N, C-alpha and C positions, 0 to 999 in steps of 0.2 A: 080794422084798417086805420081808423081815425086815431086810435090810441098809439099804434106803431108810429104813425107819422108825427104825432105830437111828441112822442118820446125822442124820435130822431131829431126833430127841430130843437127840442130842449137841450139835448146833449151836444149839438153842434152850434148852439146859439153864440158861443164866444168866438167862433171862427168867422162868422158872417161879416163883421166890420172889416177884417183884413181882406176878405174876398171882394167886398165892394170897392175898396181902394185899389186893389190889384186889377180888377176888371175895368175900372175907370182908366187906368194907364194903358191897358191893352186896347180899349176902344179908341183912345186918343192916337195910339200908334197906327191902328187900322185906318183912322180918318186921314192921317197924314199920307199914308201909302195909297189910299184911294184917290187922293189928289183931285178933288172936285174942282179946285181952282184952276186946274190945267197948267200948273207950273212945269218948267223944264226940270231936267235932272238936278241941276245945281240948286234950284229952289226947293225941291223935295228933300234933297240931301241936307240943306241948311235947316229946314224945319225939323227933320228927323233927328239931326245932331242935337238941336236944342231940346227936343223931347227926351232924348237919351240922357242928356246932362241933367234935366229936371228930375228924371227918374232916379238918377244917382244921388242927387241932393236930398230928395224926399223919400228915399227907399225905406227908411225906418218906419214910415207911416203905414207900410203894408204889413207890419208885424211879423208873424211867422212865415209869411210868403216872401220876405225880403230876399231870402236865398234864391228863390226862383228868378228874381230880377238880376241877380249876379249872373246866372246862367243865360238869361235873356240878353244881357249886355255882352257877354262873352261870345255868344253865337252871332249877334249882330256885328261885332268887331271882326269876326273871322270871315263873314260873308260881305263885308262892307265894299270891297273893290267892285263887285259885280251887282250890287244891290239896286242901283239906280239907273243902270244902262237902258232899261226898257222905256224910261220916260223920254228919252231923246229919239227913239225910233218910232216913226209914225205907224199906226195900225198894228203894233205889236201887242198881242193880247196880254193882259196881266196874268199872273200866276193863277191858273184855274185847273191845275192837275191834269191837263190834257197830255202832257209829255209823260207824266207818271203813269197815266192810264195806258198810253201807247206801249211803254216798256212792260207794264204789268200784263197787257194782252199778249205781247210777244212771249213773255215767260210762260204764260198759261198755255198758249198753243204749242210752244216748244216742249213743255212737259207732257202735254196731251199726245203729241205725235210720237214722242220717244218712250212714253210709259214711265219716265222717271218721276220721282217725287220732288226732286230738286232741280235747279237750273242745269242745263247742259254745260259741262265745262268747256266745250269747244267754242262757246260764245266768246271766250277770252281771245281765241285765235281768229275766228271767222266772224265775230260780231259785227265788224265794220261793213261786211258784205251782206250778212244775213239780215241785219236790221234795215239796211237800205232796201233790200229785196222785199222785206215784209211791208215796209211803208209803200213801196211802188205798187205792190199787188192790191193795196187798198184803193188806189186811185182809179185803176181800170184793169181789165184783163190783159195779161201779158201774152204777146204773140211771138212766133218764131223769129220774125224780123227784129224784134226788140232785143233778142239775145245775141245778135251779131255785134261784136265790138266795133264802135265807130273809130276808135283810136287804138290800133293794135299795140303800139308801144306802151301806152298807158295801161292797157290790159295786161301785158307781160310784166310790167313793173308791179302792178297790184298782185299778180300771181306770185312773183318773187318775194314780195313783202309777206304775204300769207304763208308761203313755204318757210321763210326764215323764222317766223313766229312759231310755226308748227315744230320746226326742228329744235328750237330752244325749249319748248314745252316737253318734247320727247326726251331730250337730255336730262331735264329736271326730273322727269318720271323715272328714268333709268337710275339717276343718282339716288332718289328716295328709295327705290326698290332694293338696291345693293350698292351702298356707297364705296365699299372696299373694291369691288370689281370695277366700278366706274373710274376710281382714282388710280388704279394700278397702271393702266396704259399711259395715263397722263404723266405719272411719276417716272415711268421708264423712258418716255420721250424726253422729259426734262433732264434726266440724268445723262442720256446720250448726248444732248446738246451741250451739257456742261463739261463733259469729259474731253480732254484734248485728243485730237486725231493723230 
């Protein structure tokens, strides 16, 4: 085992200086985002912007990993508008994967109930309702009285929106199944509208 480890260290010896430099930048970014000073969003944004500028200036020092910092800066730029919002909201937990775990748990239970190996396609149509229901059932048991809509108009509006989304999805499925048959009645109605009466 010692010989294998020694050989691996010997063959990767030239990579370690680049890794040390890159890891130093990542640690500095994590320290800025951890915000132990308790700065507001503007302060964290200013410090992070300075760090990103420093990374851009000294990127070549990370050698073969400099391309990774191009990607890092690109992703940071794309998520910049919402990156610092949480620093101005009191008691908002930092990113800790709870939301990702929630959606993962929902996918797991959905697959387990349906027997599917992939996510249920109906989540696109009914996800706004199903996810809220999944979250609500974690808080406490749901009773019959909870199922009675408190605002009948809002409930009808929600049902209408879900039905419209389902209808659009059904039309898309019909088109994918047989595009010619789907387009024929549309063409006929268009021709009838265009002909003079």
